[in-house]
C-alpha positions in Angstrom: -2.3 20.9 7.3 -2.8 17.7 5.4 -1.9 19.4 2.1 1.3 20.7 3.7 2.2 17.2 5.0 1.5 15.8 1.5 3.7 18.5 0.0 6.6 17.6 2.2 6.1 13.9 1.4 6.0 14.6 -2.3 9.0 16.9 -2.2 11.1 14.2 -0.4 10.1 11.5 -2.8 10.9 13.8 -5.8 14.4 14.5 -4.4 15.0 10.8 -3.8 13.8 9.9 -7.3 16.2 12.5 -8.9 19.1 11.3 -6.8 18.4 7.6 -7.6 18.1 8.3 -11.3 21.5 10.1 -11.3 23.3 7.7 -9.0 23.7 10.3 -6.3 24.0 9.3 -2.6 20.6 9.3 -1.0 22.1 10.2 2.3 23.4 13.5 0.9 20.1 14.3 -0.7 18.2 13.8 2.6 20.8 15.9 4.4 20.3 18.7 1.9 16.5 18.5 2.4 17.1 18.6 6.2 19.1 21.8 5.8 16.0 23.8 4.6 13.5 22.0 6.9 12.5 23.3 10.3 11.5 21.8 13.7 10.4 18.2 13.9 10.7 17.7 10.2 14.3 18.7 10.2 15.1 16.3 13.1 13.2 13.5 11.3 15.2 14.1 8.0 18.5 14.2 9.9 17.5 10.9 11.6 16.7 9.4 8.2 20.1 10.5 6.8 21.8 8.9 9.9 20.0 5.6 9.4 21.0 5.6 5.7 24.6 6.4 6.6 24.5 3.5 9.1 23.8 1.1 6.2 20.0 0.7 6.4 18.1 0.2 3.2 15.9 3.2 2.2 12.7 1.3 3.1 14.0 0.3 6.5 15.3 3.8 7.2 11.9 5.3 6.3 10.0 2.8 8.5 11.8 3.9 11.6 11.0 7.2 13.3 8.5 9.8 12.3 6.6 9.0 9.1 8.1 11.0 6.3 6.3 9.3 3.4 3.1 7.3 3.2 3.2 3.6 4.2 2.2 2.7 0.6 5.3 4.4 -0.7 7.5 2.5 1.8 6.1 -0.8 0.6 6.6 0.1 -3.0 10.2 1.2 -2.3 10.9 -2.0 -0.5 9.7 -4.0 -3.5 11.8 -1.9 -6.0 14.8 -1.1 -3.8 17.4 -3.4 -5.5 16.1 -2.9 -9.0 16.3 -0.3 -11.8 12.7 0.6 -11.2 13.4 2.4 -7.9 13.5 5.9 -9.5 10.1 5.2 -11.2 8.6 4.0 -7.9 9.8 7.1 -6.1 8.4 9.3 -8.9 5.1 7.6 -8.7 4.9 8.1 -5.0 5.7 11.8 -5.4 2.8 12.2 -7.8 
């Protein structure tokens, strides 16, 4: 169960890293992830997408609701959010 949870966390962080690197909207990437998710995870991802659409920063949007990534990743994202290092931070969290 823990390895599955970590796999979900890693997958989301990889998707966000690729989107950030390519200047793609994070909201759309989260919604795409939600399309293939099921149950509580799907609801949590759609909630994250909604918070991003409402203008919350990525770190703020991840802090609210069910935990989709580790707290350490959220703190690192917050520190890098408005810098060119965000994709690197997301990739490091995914690893």
